[in-house]
N, CA, C and O atoms as a GROMACS GRO file, in nm:
protein
  524
    1UNK      N    1   0.085  -0.118   0.000
    1UNK     CA    2   0.000   0.000   0.000
    1UNK      C    3   0.089   0.123   0.000
    1UNK      O    4   0.186   0.129   0.076
    2UNK      N    5   0.057   0.220  -0.084
    2UNK     CA    6   0.140   0.339  -0.097
    2UNK      C    7   0.117   0.431   0.020
    2UNK      O    8   0.006   0.447   0.069
    3UNK      N    9   0.227   0.491   0.062
    3UNK     CA   10   0.216   0.586   0.172
    3UNK      C   11   0.165   0.718   0.120
    3UNK      O   12   0.205   0.763   0.012
    4UNK      N   13   0.077   0.782   0.196
    4UNK     CA   14   0.033   0.914   0.152
    4UNK      C   15   0.149   1.011   0.161
    4UNK      O   16   0.225   1.010   0.258
    5UNK      N   17   0.163   1.093   0.061
    5UNK     CA   18   0.272   1.189   0.057
    5UNK      C   19   0.281   1.249  -0.079
    5UNK      O   20   0.197   1.225  -0.166
    6UNK      N   21   0.386   1.331  -0.097
    6UNK     CA   22   0.401   1.403  -0.224
    6UNK      C   23   0.423   1.309  -0.340
    6UNK      O   24   0.369   1.333  -0.448
    7UNK      N   25   0.503   1.201  -0.322
    7UNK     CA   26   0.534   1.108  -0.431
    7UNK      C   27   0.410   1.038  -0.482
    7UNK      O   28   0.391   1.026  -0.603
    8UNK      N   29   0.325   0.992  -0.393
    8UNK     CA   30   0.208   0.918  -0.438
    8UNK      C   31   0.105   1.011  -0.502
    8UNK      O   32   0.037   0.972  -0.597
    9UNK      N   33   0.092   1.132  -0.453
    9UNK     CA   34  -0.002   1.227  -0.512
    9UNK      C   35   0.047   1.267  -0.651
    9UNK      O   36  -0.031   1.278  -0.745
   10UNK      N   37   0.179   1.291  -0.662
   10UNK     CA   38   0.235   1.324  -0.792
   10UNK      C   39   0.218   1.208  -0.890
   10UNK      O   40   0.188   1.229  -1.007
   11UNK      N   41   0.236   1.087  -0.841
   11UNK     CA   42   0.218   0.969  -0.926
   11UNK      C   43   0.074   0.956  -0.971
   11UNK      O   44   0.047   0.926  -1.087
   12UNK      N   45  -0.020   0.978  -0.878
   12UNK     CA   46  -0.162   0.970  -0.914
   12UNK      C   47  -0.199   1.079  -1.014
   12UNK      O   48  -0.273   1.054  -1.109
   13UNK      N   49  -0.147   1.200  -0.992
   13UNK     CA   50  -0.174   1.308  -1.086
   13UNK      C   51  -0.115   1.279  -1.224
   13UNK      O   52  -0.179   1.305  -1.325
   14UNK      N   53   0.006   1.224  -1.226
   14UNK     CA   54   0.069   1.190  -1.354
   14UNK      C   55  -0.010   1.082  -1.425
   14UNK      O   56  -0.030   1.088  -1.546
   15UNK      N   57  -0.055   0.981  -1.350
   15UNK     CA   58  -0.134   0.874  -1.410
   15UNK      C   59  -0.268   0.927  -1.461
   15UNK      O   60  -0.312   0.889  -1.569
   16UNK      N   61  -0.332   1.015  -1.384
   16UNK     CA   62  -0.458   1.074  -1.428
   16UNK      C   63  -0.438   1.157  -1.554
   16UNK      O   64  -0.522   1.155  -1.644
   17UNK      N   65  -0.327   1.229  -1.562
   17UNK     CA   66  -0.296   1.309  -1.681
   17UNK      C   67  -0.273   1.220  -1.802
   17UNK      O   68  -0.322   1.249  -1.911
   18UNK      N   69  -0.198   1.108  -1.782
   18UNK     CA   70  -0.176   1.014  -1.891
   18UNK      C   71  -0.307   0.954  -1.939
   18UNK      O   72  -0.330   0.944  -2.060
   19UNK      N   73  -0.392   0.914  -1.845
   19UNK     CA   74  -0.520   0.854  -1.884
   19UNK      C   75  -0.610   0.955  -1.954
   19UNK      O   76  -0.682   0.920  -2.048
   20UNK      N   77  -0.608   1.080  -1.908
   20UNK     CA   78  -0.687   1.184  -1.972
   20UNK      C   79  -0.637   1.210  -2.113
   20UNK      O   80  -0.716   1.225  -2.206
   21UNK      N   81  -0.504   1.216  -2.130
   21UNK     CA   82  -0.446   1.236  -2.262
   21UNK      C   83  -0.481   1.120  -2.355
   21UNK      O   84  -0.517   1.140  -2.471
   22UNK      N   85  -0.470   0.997  -2.302
   22UNK     CA   86  -0.504   0.879  -2.381
   22UNK      C   87  -0.651   0.881  -2.420
   22UNK      O   88  -0.685   0.850  -2.535
   23UNK      N   89  -0.738   0.918  -2.328
   23UNK     CA   90  -0.881   0.927  -2.355
   23UNK      C   91  -0.908   1.033  -2.462
   23UNK      O   92  -0.989   1.012  -2.552
   24UNK      N   93  -0.840   1.147  -2.451
   24UNK     CA   94  -0.857   1.254  -2.549
   24UNK      C   95  -0.814   1.207  -2.687
   24UNK      O   96  -0.880   1.237  -2.786
   25UNK      N   97  -0.702   1.134  -2.696
   25UNK     CA   98  -0.656   1.081  -2.825
   25UNK      C   99  -0.759   0.986  -2.884
   25UNK      O  100  -0.788   0.990  -3.004
   26UNK      N  101  -0.814   0.900  -2.799
   26UNK     CA  102  -0.914   0.804  -2.848
   26UNK      C  103  -1.040   0.876  -2.893
   26UNK      O  104  -1.100   0.838  -2.994
   27UNK      N  105  -1.080   0.979  -2.820
   27UNK     CA  106  -1.199   1.055  -2.859
   27UNK      C  107  -1.177   1.127  -2.991
   27UNK      O  108  -1.266   1.132  -3.076
   28UNK      N  109  -1.058   1.182  -3.010
   28UNK     CA  110  -1.026   1.250  -3.136
   28UNK      C  111  -1.025   1.149  -3.252
   28UNK      O  112  -1.075   1.179  -3.360
   29UNK      N  113  -0.968   1.031  -3.229
   29UNK     CA  114  -0.967   0.927  -3.333
   29UNK      C  115  -1.110   0.885  -3.366
   29UNK      O  116  -1.143   0.867  -3.484
   30UNK      N  117  -1.194   0.869  -3.265
   30UNK     CA  118  -1.333   0.834  -3.289
   30UNK      C  119  -1.404   0.945  -3.367
   30UNK      O  120  -1.483   0.917  -3.457
   31UNK      N  121  -1.376   1.070  -3.330
   31UNK     CA  122  -1.436   1.183  -3.400
   31UNK      C  123  -1.396   1.184  -3.547
   31UNK      O  124  -1.481   1.204  -3.634
   32UNK      N  125  -1.267   1.162  -3.575
   32UNK     CA  126  -1.220   1.160  -3.714
   32UNK      C  127  -1.286   1.047  -3.792
   32UNK      O  128  -1.328   1.068  -3.906
   33UNK      N  129  -1.294   0.930  -3.733
   33UNK     CA  130  -1.356   0.816  -3.800
   33UNK      C  131  -1.503   0.844  -3.828
   33UNK      O  132  -1.552   0.818  -3.938
   34UNK      N  133  -1.572   0.896  -3.728
   34UNK     CA  134  -1.714   0.925  -3.744
   34UNK      C  135  -1.737   1.033  -3.850
   34UNK      O  136  -1.828   1.020  -3.931
   35UNK      N  137  -1.655   1.138  -3.849
   35UNK     CA  138  -1.670   1.244  -3.948
   35UNK      C  139  -1.640   1.192  -4.089
   35UNK      O  140  -1.707   1.230  -4.184
   36UNK      N  141  -1.541   1.106  -4.101
   36UNK     CA  142  -1.508   1.047  -4.230
   36UNK      C  143  -1.626   0.966  -4.283
   36UNK      O  144  -1.662   0.977  -4.400
   37UNK      N  145  -1.685   0.885  -4.197
   37UNK     CA  146  -1.802   0.806  -4.237
   37UNK      C  147  -1.920   0.896  -4.271
   37UNK      O  148  -1.992   0.871  -4.368
   38UNK      N  149  -1.940   1.001  -4.191
   38UNK     CA  150  -2.050   1.093  -4.217
   38UNK      C  151  -2.032   1.166  -4.349
   38UNK      O  152  -2.129   1.184  -4.424
   39UNK      N  153  -1.908   1.207  -4.379
   39UNK     CA  154  -1.882   1.275  -4.506
   39UNK      C  155  -1.904   1.180  -4.623
   39UNK      O  156  -1.959   1.219  -4.726
   40UNK      N  157  -1.859   1.056  -4.607
   40UNK     CA  158  -1.878   0.956  -4.713
   40UNK      C  159  -2.028   0.937  -4.740
   40UNK      O  160  -2.071   0.933  -4.855
   41UNK      N  161  -2.106   0.926  -4.633
   41UNK     CA  162  -2.250   0.911  -4.647
   41UNK      C  163  -2.312   1.035  -4.711
   41UNK      O  164  -2.401   1.024  -4.796
   42UNK      N  165  -2.266   1.152  -4.670
   42UNK     CA  166  -2.316   1.278  -4.727
   42UNK      C  167  -2.290   1.284  -4.876
   42UNK      O  168  -2.381   1.318  -4.953
   43UNK      N  169  -2.169   1.251  -4.920
   43UNK     CA  170  -2.136   1.255  -5.062
   43UNK      C  171  -2.213   1.149  -5.141
   43UNK      O  172  -2.253   1.173  -5.255
   44UNK      N  173  -2.234   1.034  -5.081
   44UNK     CA  174  -2.315   0.931  -5.146
   44UNK      C  175  -2.458   0.981  -5.165
   44UNK      O  176  -2.516   0.964  -5.272
   45UNK      N  177  -2.514   1.042  -5.061
   45UNK     CA  178  -2.648   1.099  -5.071
   45UNK      C  179  -2.654   1.211  -5.174
   45UNK      O  180  -2.752   1.221  -5.249
   46UNK      N  181  -2.551   1.294  -5.179
   46UNK     CA  182  -2.546   1.402  -5.278
   46UNK      C  183  -2.543   1.344  -5.419
   46UNK      O  184  -2.612   1.395  -5.508
   47UNK      N  185  -2.464   1.239  -5.440
   47UNK     CA  186  -2.461   1.174  -5.571
   47UNK      C  187  -2.596   1.118  -5.610
   47UNK      O  188  -2.637   1.128  -5.726
   48UNK      N  189  -2.665   1.058  -5.514
   48UNK     CA  190  -2.798   1.005  -5.542
   48UNK      C  191  -2.896   1.117  -5.576
   48UNK      O  192  -2.981   1.100  -5.664
   49UNK      N  193  -2.884   1.231  -5.508
   49UNK     CA  194  -2.972   1.344  -5.538
   49UNK      C  195  -2.945   1.398  -5.679
   49UNK      O  196  -3.039   1.434  -5.750
   50UNK      N  197  -2.819   1.403  -5.720
   50UNK     CA  198  -2.786   1.449  -5.855
   50UNK      C  199  -2.844   1.351  -5.957
   50UNK      O  200  -2.901   1.393  -6.058
   51UNK      N  201  -2.829   1.221  -5.932
   51UNK     CA  202  -2.887   1.120  -6.021
   51UNK      C  203  -3.038   1.134  -6.029
   51UNK      O  204  -3.096   1.125  -6.137
   52UNK      N  205  -3.101   1.156  -5.915
   52UNK     CA  206  -3.247   1.174  -5.913
   52UNK      C  207  -3.286   1.298  -5.992
   52UNK      O  208  -3.387   1.297  -6.063
   53UNK      N  209  -3.208   1.404  -5.980
   53UNK     CA  210  -3.239   1.528  -6.054
   53UNK      C  211  -3.229   1.505  -6.205
   53UNK      O  212  -3.311   1.556  -6.281
   54UNK      N  213  -3.128   1.430  -6.248
   54UNK     CA  214  -3.113   1.401  -6.390
   54UNK      C  215  -3.235   1.324  -6.441
   54UNK      O  216  -3.292   1.359  -6.544
   55UNK      N  217  -3.275   1.220  -6.369
   55UNK     CA  218  -3.391   1.142  -6.410
   55UNK      C  219  -3.519   1.226  -6.405
   55UNK      O  220  -3.607   1.211  -6.490
   56UNK      N  221  -3.530   1.314  -6.308
   56UNK     CA  222  -3.648   1.400  -6.298
   56UNK      C  223  -3.656   1.496  -6.416
   56UNK      O  224  -3.765   1.519  -6.469
   57UNK      N  225  -3.543   1.551  -6.459
   57UNK     CA  226  -3.543   1.642  -6.574
   57UNK      C  227  -3.583   1.567  -6.701
   57UNK      O  228  -3.662   1.617  -6.781
   58UNK      N  229  -3.528   1.447  -6.719
   58UNK     CA  230  -3.565   1.368  -6.837
   58UNK      C  231  -3.713   1.335  -6.834
   58UNK      O  232  -3.781   1.344  -6.936
   59UNK      N  233  -3.765   1.296  -6.717
   59UNK     CA  234  -3.907   1.264  -6.705
   59UNK      C  235  -3.992   1.386  -6.733
   59UNK      O  236  -4.095   1.376  -6.799
   60UNK      N  237  -3.949   1.502  -6.685
   60UNK     CA  238  -4.024   1.626  -6.710
   60UNK      C  239  -4.027   1.658  -6.859
   60UNK      O  240  -4.130   1.700  -6.911
   61UNK      N  241  -3.916   1.639  -6.927
   61UNK     CA  242  -3.912   1.665  -7.072
   61UNK      C  243  -4.006   1.571  -7.147
   61UNK      O  244  -4.076   1.613  -7.240
   62UNK      N  245  -4.008   1.445  -7.108
   62UNK     CA  246  -4.098   1.349  -7.172
   62UNK      C  247  -4.244   1.387  -7.147
   62UNK      O  248  -4.327   1.382  -7.237
   63UNK      N  249  -4.274   1.425  -7.022
   63UNK     CA  250  -4.412   1.464  -6.989
   63UNK      C  251  -4.454   1.591  -7.061
   63UNK      O  252  -4.569   1.602  -7.105
   64UNK      N  253  -4.364   1.687  -7.074
   64UNK     CA  254  -4.395   1.810  -7.146
   64UNK      C  255  -4.421   1.779  -7.293
   64UNK      O  256  -4.514   1.833  -7.353
   65UNK      N  257  -4.338   1.693  -7.349
   65UNK     CA  258  -4.359   1.653  -7.489
   65UNK      C  259  -4.495   1.585  -7.506
   65UNK      O  260  -4.566   1.612  -7.602
   66UNK      N  261  -4.531   1.498  -7.412
   66UNK     CA  262  -4.661   1.431  -7.418
   66UNK      C  263  -4.774   1.533  -7.403
   66UNK      O  264  -4.876   1.521  -7.471
   67UNK      N  265  -4.756   1.632  -7.316
   67UNK     CA  266  -4.858   1.736  -7.298
   67UNK      C  267  -4.876   1.815  -7.426
   67UNK      O  268  -4.989   1.844  -7.466
   68UNK      N  269  -4.766   1.851  -7.491
   68UNK     CA  270  -4.773   1.926  -7.617
   68UNK      C  271  -4.847   1.843  -7.722
   68UNK      O  272  -4.934   1.895  -7.792
   69UNK      N  273  -4.812   1.715  -7.733
   69UNK     CA  274  -4.878   1.629  -7.833
   69UNK      C  275  -5.027   1.612  -7.803
   69UNK      O  276  -5.109   1.613  -7.895
   70UNK      N  277  -5.063   1.598  -7.676
   70UNK     CA  278  -5.205   1.586  -7.641
   70UNK      C  279  -5.278   1.715  -7.673
   70UNK      O  280  -5.386   1.713  -7.733
   71UNK      N  281  -5.219   1.829  -7.632
   71UNK     CA  282  -5.283   1.958  -7.658
   71UNK      C  283  -5.294   1.986  -7.807
   71UNK      O  284  -5.388   2.051  -7.851
   72UNK      N  285  -5.198   1.936  -7.885
   72UNK     CA  286  -5.204   1.953  -8.031
   72UNK      C  287  -5.326   1.884  -8.089
   72UNK      O  288  -5.384   1.931  -8.186
   73UNK      N  289  -5.366   1.771  -8.029
   73UNK     CA  290  -5.486   1.703  -8.077
   73UNK      C  291  -5.612   1.782  -8.040
   73UNK      O  292  -5.714   1.773  -8.110
   74UNK      N  293  -5.606   1.858  -7.933
   74UNK     CA  294  -5.721   1.937  -7.889
   74UNK      C  295  -5.734   2.064  -7.972
   74UNK      O  296  -5.844   2.098  -8.017
   75UNK      N  297  -5.621   2.137  -7.992
   75UNK     CA  298  -5.626   2.265  -8.064
   75UNK      C  299  -5.596   2.250  -8.213
   75UNK      O  300  -5.603   2.348  -8.288
   76UNK      N  301  -5.564   2.129  -8.256
   76UNK     CA  302  -5.537   2.096  -8.396
   76UNK      C  303  -5.418   2.174  -8.452
   76UNK      O  304  -5.414   2.205  -8.571
   77UNK      N  305  -5.320   2.205  -8.367
   77UNK     CA  306  -5.199   2.272  -8.413
   77UNK      C  307  -5.087   2.241  -8.314
   77UNK      O  308  -5.095   2.276  -8.196
   78UNK      N  309  -4.982   2.176  -8.364
   78UNK     CA  310  -4.870   2.143  -8.276
   78UNK      C  311  -4.794   2.269  -8.235
   78UNK      O  312  -4.745   2.278  -8.122
   79UNK      N  313  -4.783   2.364  -8.326
   79UNK     CA  314  -4.713   2.489  -8.294
   79UNK      C  315  -4.787   2.567  -8.186
   79UNK      O  316  -4.724   2.618  -8.093
   80UNK      N  317  -4.916   2.576  -8.196
   80UNK     CA  318  -4.995   2.647  -8.095
   80UNK      C  319  -4.988   2.575  -7.961
   80UNK      O  320  -4.978   2.638  -7.856
   81UNK      N  321  -4.994   2.444  -7.965
   81UNK     CA  322  -4.984   2.366  -7.842
   81UNK      C  323  -4.849   2.389  -7.775
   81UNK      O  324  -4.842   2.404  -7.653
   82UNK      N  325  -4.741   2.392  -7.854
   82UNK     CA  326  -4.607   2.417  -7.799
   82UNK      C  327  -4.598   2.557  -7.739
   82UNK      O  328  -4.536   2.576  -7.634
   83UNK      N  329  -4.659   2.655  -7.805
   83UNK     CA  330  -4.659   2.792  -7.751
   83UNK      C  331  -4.736   2.800  -7.620
   83UNK      O  332  -4.692   2.865  -7.525
   84UNK      N  333  -4.850   2.734  -7.614
   84UNK     CA  334  -4.930   2.736  -7.491
   84UNK      C  335  -4.854   2.672  -7.376
   84UNK      O  336  -4.842   2.731  -7.268
   85UNK      N  337  -4.803   2.551  -7.398
   85UNK     CA  338  -4.730   2.480  -7.292
   85UNK      C  339  -4.604   2.557  -7.253
   85UNK      O  340  -4.575   2.572  -7.135
   86UNK      N  341  -4.530   2.607  -7.352
   86UNK     CA  342  -4.409   2.685  -7.324
   86UNK      C  343  -4.440   2.811  -7.244
   86UNK      O  344  -4.366   2.848  -7.153
   87UNK      N  345  -4.550   2.877  -7.280
   87UNK     CA  346  -4.589   2.999  -7.208
   87UNK      C  347  -4.625   2.971  -7.063
   87UNK      O  348  -4.585   3.044  -6.972
   88UNK      N  349  -4.701   2.863  -7.042
   88UNK     CA  350  -4.738   2.827  -6.903
   88UNK      C  351  -4.612   2.796  -6.822
   88UNK      O  352  -4.599   2.840  -6.708
   89UNK      N  353  -4.521   2.718  -6.881
   89UNK     CA  354  -4.399   2.684  -6.808
   89UNK      C  355  -4.312   2.808  -6.785
   89UNK      O  356  -4.244   2.816  -6.683
   90UNK      N  357  -4.312   2.903  -6.877
   90UNK     CA  358  -4.237   3.027  -6.860
   90UNK      C  359  -4.293   3.109  -6.744
   90UNK      O  360  -4.216   3.165  -6.666
   91UNK      N  361  -4.425   3.117  -6.733
   91UNK     CA  362  -4.488   3.189  -6.623
   91UNK      C  363  -4.455   3.123  -6.489
   91UNK      O  364  -4.424   3.191  -6.392
   92UNK      N  365  -4.460   2.989  -6.485
   92UNK     CA  366  -4.425   2.916  -6.362
   92UNK      C  367  -4.279   2.942  -6.325
   92UNK      O  368  -4.248   2.966  -6.208
   93UNK      N  369  -4.190   2.937  -6.425
   93UNK     CA  370  -4.047   2.960  -6.400
   93UNK      C  371  -4.022   3.101  -6.348
   93UNK      O  372  -3.941   3.121  -6.257
   94UNK      N  373  -4.091   3.199  -6.406
   94UNK     CA  374  -4.074   3.338  -6.361
   94UNK      C  375  -4.122   3.355  -6.218
   94UNK      O  376  -4.057   3.421  -6.138
   95UNK      N  377  -4.236   3.294  -6.185
   95UNK     CA  378  -4.286   3.301  -6.048
   95UNK      C  379  -4.190   3.238  -5.948
   95UNK      O  380  -4.164   3.294  -5.842
   96UNK      N  381  -4.139   3.121  -5.983
   96UNK     CA  382  -4.042   3.055  -5.895
   96UNK      C  383  -3.914   3.136  -5.881
   96UNK      O  384  -3.858   3.145  -5.772
   97UNK      N  385  -3.868   3.196  -5.991
   97UNK     CA  386  -3.745   3.277  -5.986
   97UNK      C  387  -3.764   3.398  -5.896
   97UNK      O  388  -3.675   3.431  -5.816
   98UNK      N  389  -3.878   3.465  -5.908
   98UNK     CA  390  -3.903   3.583  -5.823
   98UNK      C  391  -3.915   3.543  -5.676
   98UNK      O  392  -3.862   3.612  -5.588
   99UNK      N  393  -3.984   3.432  -5.649
   99UNK     CA  394  -3.996   3.386  -5.510
   99UNK      C  395  -3.860   3.345  -5.454
   99UNK      O  396  -3.827   3.374  -5.339
  100UNK      N  397  -3.780   3.279  -5.537
  100UNK     CA  398  -3.646   3.239  -5.494
  100UNK      C  399  -3.556   3.358  -5.470
  100UNK      O  400  -3.478   3.359  -5.374
  101UNK      N  401  -3.566   3.458  -5.556
  101UNK     CA  402  -3.485   3.580  -5.537
  101UNK      C  403  -3.520   3.650  -5.407
  101UNK      O  404  -3.433   3.699  -5.335
  102UNK      N  405  -3.650   3.654  -5.378
  102UNK     CA  406  -3.694   3.717  -5.254
  102UNK      C  407  -3.645   3.637  -5.133
  102UNK      O  408  -3.605   3.696  -5.032
  103UNK      N  409  -3.647   3.504  -5.142
  103UNK     CA  410  -3.603   3.419  -5.031
  103UNK      C  411  -3.452   3.428  -5.010
  103UNK      O  412  -3.404   3.407  -4.899
  104UNK      N  413  -3.378   3.458  -5.116
  104UNK     CA  414  -3.232   3.463  -5.105
  104UNK      C  415  -3.179   3.602  -5.076
  104UNK      O  416  -3.058   3.622  -5.077
  105UNK      N  417  -3.264   3.698  -5.050
  105UNK     CA  418  -3.218   3.834  -5.024
  105UNK      C  419  -3.143   3.838  -4.890
  105UNK      O  420  -3.163   3.754  -4.803
  106UNK      N  421  -3.056   3.936  -4.877
  106UNK     CA  422  -2.977   3.949  -4.755
  106UNK      C  423  -3.065   3.976  -4.634
  106UNK      O  424  -3.032   3.935  -4.523
  107UNK      N  425  -3.176   4.045  -4.653
  107UNK     CA  426  -3.263   4.074  -4.539
  107UNK      C  427  -3.326   3.947  -4.484
  107UNK      O  428  -3.361   3.941  -4.366
  108UNK      N  429  -3.340   3.843  -4.567
  108UNK     CA  430  -3.395   3.716  -4.519
  108UNK      C  431  -3.295   3.644  -4.428
  108UNK      O  432  -3.334   3.557  -4.349
  109UNK      N  433  -3.167   3.680  -4.438
  109UNK     CA  434  -3.064   3.616  -4.356
  109UNK      C  435  -3.049   3.682  -4.219
  109UNK      O  436  -2.982   3.627  -4.132
  110UNK      N  437  -3.108   3.797  -4.201
  110UNK     CA  438  -3.096   3.868  -4.074
  110UNK      C  439  -3.162   3.788  -3.962
  110UNK      O  440  -3.279   3.751  -3.973
  111UNK      N  441  -3.087   3.762  -3.855
  111UNK     CA  442  -3.142   3.682  -3.744
  111UNK      C  443  -3.234   3.767  -3.656
  111UNK      O  444  -3.193   3.812  -3.548
  112UNK      N  445  -3.356   3.790  -3.699
  112UNK     CA  446  -3.445   3.882  -3.629
  112UNK      C  447  -3.484   3.831  -3.490
  112UNK      O  448  -3.490   3.910  -3.395
  113UNK      N  449  -3.509   3.702  -3.475
  113UNK     CA  450  -3.547   3.650  -3.343
  113UNK      C  451  -3.430   3.660  -3.246
  113UNK      O  452  -3.449   3.695  -3.129
  114UNK      N  453  -3.308   3.630  -3.294
  114UNK     CA  454  -3.192   3.640  -3.206
  114UNK      C  455  -3.169   3.785  -3.166
  114UNK      O  456  -3.142   3.814  -3.049
  115UNK      N  457  -3.179   3.877  -3.262
  115UNK     CA  458  -3.161   4.020  -3.231
  115UNK      C  459  -3.262   4.065  -3.128
  115UNK      O  460  -3.228   4.134  -3.033
  116UNK      N  461  -3.389   4.024  -3.146
  116UNK     CA  462  -3.494   4.061  -3.052
  116UNK      C  463  -3.464   4.003  -2.913
  116UNK      O  464  -3.483   4.071  -2.812
  117UNK      N  465  -3.418   3.878  -2.907
  117UNK     CA  466  -3.388   3.814  -2.779
  117UNK      C  467  -3.271   3.882  -2.710
  117UNK      O  468  -3.273   3.901  -2.588
  118UNK      N  469  -3.167   3.918  -2.787
  118UNK     CA  470  -3.051   3.985  -2.728
  118UNK      C  471  -3.092   4.121  -2.671
  118UNK      O  472  -3.048   4.158  -2.563
  119UNK      N  473  -3.176   4.195  -2.743
  119UNK     CA  474  -3.224   4.324  -2.692
  119UNK      C  475  -3.304   4.306  -2.565
  119UNK      O  476  -3.291   4.384  -2.470
  120UNK      N  477  -3.389   4.202  -2.563
  120UNK     CA  478  -3.469   4.176  -2.443
  120UNK      C  479  -3.379   4.138  -2.326
  120UNK      O  480  -3.400   4.185  -2.214
  121UNK      N  481  -3.279   4.054  -2.350
  121UNK     CA  482  -3.186   4.015  -2.244
  121UNK      C  483  -3.109   4.135  -2.192
  121UNK      O  484  -3.089   4.149  -2.071
  122UNK      N  485  -3.065   4.224  -2.283
  122UNK     CA  486  -2.992   4.344  -2.242
  122UNK      C  487  -3.081   4.435  -2.158
  122UNK      O  488  -3.035   4.494  -2.061
  123UNK      N  489  -3.209   4.446  -2.196
  123UNK     CA  490  -3.302   4.529  -2.120
  123UNK      C  491  -3.322   4.471  -1.979
  123UNK      O  492  -3.323   4.545  -1.881
  124UNK      N  493  -3.339   4.339  -1.970
  124UNK     CA  494  -3.359   4.276  -1.840
  124UNK      C  495  -3.234   4.294  -1.754
  124UNK      O  496  -3.245   4.324  -1.635
  125UNK      N  497  -3.115   4.275  -1.812
  125UNK     CA  498  -2.991   4.293  -1.735
  125UNK      C  499  -2.976   4.436  -1.687
  125UNK      O  500  -2.936   4.460  -1.573
  126UNK      N  501  -3.007   4.533  -1.774
  126UNK     CA  502  -2.992   4.673  -1.734
  126UNK      C  503  -3.092   4.708  -1.624
  126UNK      O  504  -3.062   4.789  -1.536
  127UNK      N  505  -3.212   4.647  -1.628
  127UNK     CA  506  -3.309   4.670  -1.521
  127UNK      C  507  -3.260   4.612  -1.390
  127UNK      O  508  -3.280   4.672  -1.284
  128UNK      N  509  -3.195   4.495  -1.395
  128UNK     CA  510  -3.144   4.433  -1.272
  128UNK      C  511  -3.028   4.512  -1.213
  128UNK      O  512  -3.016   4.524  -1.091
  129UNK      N  513  -2.944   4.567  -1.302
  129UNK     CA  514  -2.830   4.644  -1.254
  129UNK      C  515  -2.876   4.776  -1.195
  129UNK      O  516  -2.827   4.818  -1.090
  130UNK      N  517  -2.969   4.842  -1.260
  130UNK     CA  518  -3.014   4.973  -1.212
  130UNK      C  519  -3.118   4.962  -1.100
  130UNK      O  520  -3.137   5.057  -1.024
  131UNK      N  521  -3.184   4.846  -1.091
  131UNK     CA  522  -3.292   4.833  -0.993
  131UNK      C  523  -3.255   4.768  -0.868
  131UNK      O  524  -3.338   4.752  -0.779
   0.00000   0.00000   0.00000
């Protein structure tokens, strides 16, 4: 049994420091492994989303072509049907572009709730200090 004293306390502290350092190294290694796996999964998912987008665009083109051909049978003019379908899709695209532009404005990025909360916290603190 170790005698209580400076040597044993220093030894215990040194051992605790070694174990803490070893634990930190293991945690960092686990973090790196986990992040590597997470990034791999993220890129795999991103690749799948790109593939899905390609297939969706092709499907949309086929459906638009079918819509034009169907409308041509109704209006008896393929050119008129193409103009009608193209015009409708142009209006939809313009609406989406305007909505997207509004959503991407810098004012949409302003953290209004956080700003409001910080002002409220500052007011409460100043009331406590002055009151």
